[in-house]
C-alpha positions in Angstrom: 98.7 117.9 93.2 100.3 119.4 96.4 103.4 121.0 97.5 105.4 118.9 99.7 107.6 120.6 102.4 109.9 118.2 104.6 110.3 119.3 108.2 113.7 119.7 109.8 113.4 116.7 111.9 112.2 114.7 109.0 115.2 115.9 106.8 117.3 114.9 109.7 115.7 111.2 109.8 116.3 111.0 106.0 120.0 112.0 106.3 120.7 109.6 109.3 119.0 106.7 107.3 121.0 107.4 104.3 124.4 107.3 106.3 123.2 104.0 108.0 122.4 102.7 104.5 126.0 103.8 103.3 127.5 102.0 106.2 125.8 98.7 105.2 126.8 98.9 101.4 128.6 101.5 99.4 126.0 103.9 97.5 123.1 102.2 99.2 122.6 105.7 100.9 122.0 107.2 97.4 119.6 104.5 96.7 117.6 105.1 99.6 117.5 108.9 98.9 116.5 108.3 95.4 113.7 105.8 96.6 112.5 108.5 99.2 112.4 111.3 96.5 110.5 109.0 94.4 108.0 108.3 97.1 107.7 112.2 97.8 106.8 112.8 94.1 104.1 110.0 94.5 102.8 111.8 97.8 102.7 115.1 95.8 100.7 113.7 92.9 98.1 112.2 94.9 98.5 112.3 98.7 95.0 110.7 99.5 96.0 107.4 98.1 98.0 106.9 101.7 96.1 106.0 104.5 95.6 108.0 107.7 97.5 106.1 110.4 97.2 108.5 113.5 95.0 111.5 113.9 95.1 113.4 110.6 98.9 111.9 109.6 99.2 109.6 106.6 101.8 106.9 106.3 103.5 106.2 102.8 105.6 102.8 102.6 108.9 102.6 100.8 109.0 99.6 98.4 112.6 98.5 98.7 113.4 99.8 102.3 111.9 99.2 105.5 110.7 102.8 106.0 107.9 104.9 106.1 107.2 108.4 105.3 104.7 110.2 107.8 103.1 113.4 106.5 100.1 115.8 107.2 97.8 117.7 104.8 97.0 121.4 105.2 95.1 122.5 102.2 97.5 122.4 99.2 100.4 121.7 101.4 102.0 118.5 102.6 104.2 118.3 105.7 106.6 115.7 106.0 107.0 115.2 109.8 109.1 111.9 110.0 110.9 109.4 107.7 111.0 106.3 110.2 112.5 102.7 110.3 109.7 100.3 110.8 112.1 97.9 112.3 112.4 100.3 115.3 109.8 101.8 117.7 108.2 103.5 114.8 105.7 105.4 116.9 108.4 107.9 118.2 107.0 110.2 115.2 103.6 110.7 117.0 105.1 113.4 119.2 105.8 115.4 116.2 102.2 115.8 115.3 
């Protein structure tokens, strides 16, 4: 098990995504945030279950939403570097590594 830290840019990604979801349907932003938190817990419990997709960054896919959480491991710490919409040019997060 690791401790997960969400970097500032990733927290902003998460907030913007929740706002967009709310603009689509009332309370959808809360559902998105809840799904993201559940995935954060899965990452904390077993980070190695998620594949390395670029250098040492791993990707965890959300089930219900077309988003991915990108994170890196540093000993017993996980750093969330981005929460990206997969329908957009998702490679933007690579500049954060």
